[in-house]
C-alpha positions, 0 to 999 in steps of 0.5 A: 944238655949233658946226659945227666941233665937230659935224663933229669929234665924235660926232654922234648924233641922232634920225632917221626910218629907213625899216625895211620896207614894213610899218612904213615910217618909224621913229624911230632914234638915229643915230651918226656916229663914226670914219668909221662910221654906226651906228643904235640903236632909241633913245638908251637902247639904245646899251649893248646894241649897234647895230642896224646900221652902214655904213662910209663909206669908199666910201659914196655919199650922195644927197640926195633930189630932192623930199624936202628932209629925206631922205638915201639912203646906199648901200654896194654893195647896202646902202641906208639911207633916212634922214629928218632933222628939217628941211633944215638938219639934213640939210645938216649931216649931209651935211657931216659924212659928207663930212668923215669920208670926207675925213679917212679918206683917201677924200674927196680926188682926190689920196688916191684917186689915191694909193690907186689907184696902190698898188692898181695896183702891187699888182695888177700884182705879183700878176698877174705872180706869178699868171702865173708860177706858174699860167698856164703849168703845162701849158706847161713848154716855153714857160716854159723858152723864156722863161727862155732869152729872159731869159738871152739878153737879159742876154748881149745887154745885156753885148755891147752895152755892150762894143761901145759902149765899142769904138765910143767908143774908136774915135771918140776915137782918130780925133779925136786922129789927125786933130788930130796930123796937121794940127799936123805938116803946119802946123809942120814943112812945110819941114824934113820929111825926104824919105826914109823913116824907119826906123820908117816914120812919114812918107813923101813923096807922089807930088806931093811933099807930106808927110803923117803916116802912122799905124799901122793899128789892131791886131787887138785894136782899142782897149783890147784888145777883140776886135772880130771875136770880139764881132761873132761872139758878137753874131750868135750871140746874136741868132740864138738869140733869133730861134730861141727866138722862133720856138719860142715862136710855135709853142707859142702857135699850138698853144695858140690852140685851147685858149684859144679854146675857153675864151674861147667858154665864158666868152662863153657863160657871160656870155650866160647870166648876162645873159639871167638878169639880164634875166629877173630884172629883168623879173620884178621889174618885174612884182611889186607889192612894191618895197623902198624908200620911193620905191614907196609912197604919196606925191606923188612915188611911182614906182608907177602907179595900176594897180600901186598898185591891184593891190598893195592888192588883193593885200595885202587878199586876204592879210589876208582869208585870215588872218582866215578862218583865225583865224575858223575857230579862234575861232568855232565853227560855229553850229547852224541851226534849221529854215529858214523865216524868214530871221531864224531862223538865228542868225548869218545877216545880212540886208544891206539893198540900200539903200546910198547913196554919192556921189562927192565929191572935195576937192583930189583927195582922195576924200570919198565920204559913205556911208549904209546901212541893214540889219537884224540878227536876235536882238540889240537896238540897245542891245547893238549900240551898246554893243559898237561903243562899248566900247573893252575889246572893240574888238580882239575884232572890229576886225581893221584896228586895229594899236593904240589907247589912250584919250587922255582919258575925258570921262564915262561915255559919252564918251571920246577915242580914238587908234588906228592902223590896220594898213598896207596896202602901198603905202598909207601907214599911217593914224591917227585921233584921235576923240571917241566918245560913246554915248547913248539917244534917248528916244522921243517916242511910245510906239509909236516904238521905242527908239533908241541912237546912237554917234557918232565924230568927229575932234578935236585933242588935245595928247597925240596930235599928228600924226607923220611916221609916219602920215597923220592921217585925219578921220572923222565916223561915226554908228551909229543902232540901233532895236530892233523887237520882234514879239509872241510867240505865246500866253503865251510870253516874248519871246526873241531870235527876236522881236527885230530891230535896224534899223541906219542907218550913216552915214560921212564919211571923209577919208583924207588922203594921195595914194592914187588915188581908184579905190583908195580907192573900191574899198577902201571898197566892199569893206571895208564889207560885211566890217566889218558882217558881222564886227561883227554876227556878233561881237555875236550870238555874245557875246549868244547865251544871255544875257538881252536888254538893251533 
């Protein structure tokens, strides 16, 4: 679609959405339509309804500071973390969302001002109504006095209008009298009679000059207004207003203590809420669980190395508890035979002290190679290598794998396997693509023991390309097993008590990612003995009572 069509029409696309701290980023089908952002698990599931939606009217869109493909969309306490395919798609989505907000009336300053003004008017009206109906339920006297104030105001306004008309009439009358007097003096100065006229309009002054004498205003004043009466009424009205105001002040003073107590209670509640908020925030900072992708493994992670280490340790401890509970249900307790020989107890594992590890880092990534040797009683090298290589029983003993599948079968003893490991938060999830092969190494000397070998090493394949969901780890692992047989006493047949398997395990793993070196080394040191104990115990259980496979 063109940019214009892209903005105007429904804009679906596949995005990576942050789901939770266990599964991390997942592909989701996101649709922008009618000022609403919705997402589905996939495009095929749209007919079943969306998994969630956000109204964009008041949404805040924040492009991530470091991740060029990520957008954070927040509405109140709800936050969506989204990742586009590339920076260009992210920009197009941001433009589309902003355009939808503008068209809905929330994007421009004028529209915001318009909504704000209407809200202010509505709030003011509702506030006035609430005050009139509820704030003075207990103060009937105060409400009556306020009603009296309204009445006095109306009377006072009418009186002011009446007095203003009177004053305007007086001003017009004075102006006309002055104009008429000046005209009479100028035009009739010589012929003006010196005697007093019957109507008393004109008289001579003592100095012999003549002037017009105008009648004084009538008691009713101009336009028939009783000025004296209006003045008395005006005085009475103002006195009533002052008296009512005094009464209102007295009532307010009496209620001041009650309002002050309410204010003190509210301030105390606010103080307790603030203390609770600070306490909760402090506890949240102490916890190792954070809700967003900013607190996971990555180049810009906000979690420090100590917190990362503690979080991984806590997650592994929880996994250990789950495994122990499942082991108690799945594996029956083994019955030991009389002690004496350390290898005479089925299910007992002897771990050699020869464990070699070198600390090697490349570009900040831990590549510590490992070599260890140990021995297990009661199983052969062929049996150990078979169960280690056979993908049909992989999930029976390997508890760290989430899922796996055989990408390609190369031969009867060689396959290409893709597997994803369970995520240990805050570390990112890892996946591995490797070629696994098993073979027997023929002895060159009849006195040499039989040797079996399983080798797993990373490869590339078109049907299992790396994804944004997992970090692709690289491995190079070899398990070499030699079977040693001690002759039985007398003419007895060889039993599993006469069989001992010597194991040499070599591993070189590049985990990739940004996990701290201290964490990777601690996990490797902790997980290897657990893996060995779990695997060898499983093989001993599966082979117990069965014919020996050399």
